[in-house]
Steps between C-alpha positions, in 0.01 A plus 500: 500500500806449703436518878732797531330712245150402628615594856634833380186593308271398782709709736487801266114475499484459880735785567279725277176393686357319204410153381624427146457273203771472235573326176827556305598319179799498272325579174747299293569191719163475675664471834273636776505628865166520683342593830125434535476574128174305439274686739225706329562867561313827415717646218395870526667696216737207427203382289573760250774274377242257389299781330800619310603147405149426378499830298826425323408143426161610364672747274760258386208267391369786287198576704586867560739769406703633793516841339117524521405826665277512803307813605510564873240729640589715795224353705442144624859393532607218729619608841877521555779720633695523179450530123183591324296502826686812604467674160224749424436504127378277231780298341570262215762219520584189306451155659874452532543833672230407744697178564802719573309704755350187659856365570707814541268678737268213595223712340152344592315689233743396232480136610114511501490643156711215371259261681209679331677442170566125525268379788574324824412173328793555262732566792386181675500296185855609425615383840322159448665463160837553669421241752451740784175360639511669844561851352144651481371853456160552676462861436643834349700734717205732524296208627770403745517848640119504529522214740765688705263800505189292606682279755647813671156663483634784290759604750867475374646530847315182599740302272759522785252367757599132569142412547399634160806350330393145610177524299637653175392294200811633324716304737300169469655287213167327449323829420756713316765484220749233602793271403798342665863597512584201289246588228596865476873426481409233240318762291801726506725223393260419213509859384882500494509171322269625216223261606240775548564650160792526266693745284454877538189451723717292740784766517251779538335328782819445683599858438171619658554282809838669548351850532372480865583813684508351846848376623433455877408125499641246252760727342637605836650148539710561178658834517732451202524714186542191279210290653171569338177444712169500333198470730149587629407580845163445678376662808186477722447541874760271662613367155824583335596294195734513194576269224760550227793380313869560594752496211879487552764610252624141476157387353355374817116556509288438805125543545404579873162553661487611866169547677485636852241575773569709806351472842505883523229689304735797461499643149877587498720208603845540342634177667238295318587660171873433559423138591372435148839593347680323766315176455532516121880559518549207733306276262664618186848479658423139602384409150815665342737312750316173428535558129870585508568188707321298241702660222824410679390146541 
């Protein structure tokens, strides 16, 4: 990373009251920009990227049909503020439509139903097969939220208590789903290079990853009609993450993972959300400038 870009990214994190880890890569040239990209970090809902990638790879190998229907009882759904957790009636959806919900709305129930279908072992084995040895799923989303419930003694308001936050297992990368900024960006680059799966499976996987409804983090750094941002957020007390791919109309493609942790336990912290987009934009701009200079040479 050039000193100027590193300084600007660090300043963006500092100004927002967060510490940050970032890895950005030009998908086609392999050029990278990094900041503390190899530190293990709790992934929160960013780990749904790993679940979806494993699902599509499993299907591409003929182990399941993505059109397979799944019955979803009204009771016993994984906790969450969006998607199936908020719905009242029995439903039936295909595996690929569950994948859409898991990305578009970060639906915890949908993600867990996919994990039920393929198993955490398959998710982890897929990451290992792709060379991502530090990307590990320890538990489902329902199990992750159970640790939050237990560590807060069943009191949601306690999750803003700094004393409680320090002991949350969900924030300890040795005891929860984890990865590094480098490995998550590497996974995204592999998806866009058809290294996870090929053909129609690969295209549908990328299409699904382009459906996220939230635009207040990574996408906020690229407010252009002709720039496509596909991504997945992740949030837990003090943690705000996003990883995604930024595609320019000139063909430039960049995988970026930004992980942040705030000192404040405030649930709503817009400055931290914006810092993700700001840092990603600085990194991608630096990669694009470097590539253009190389092309001129």
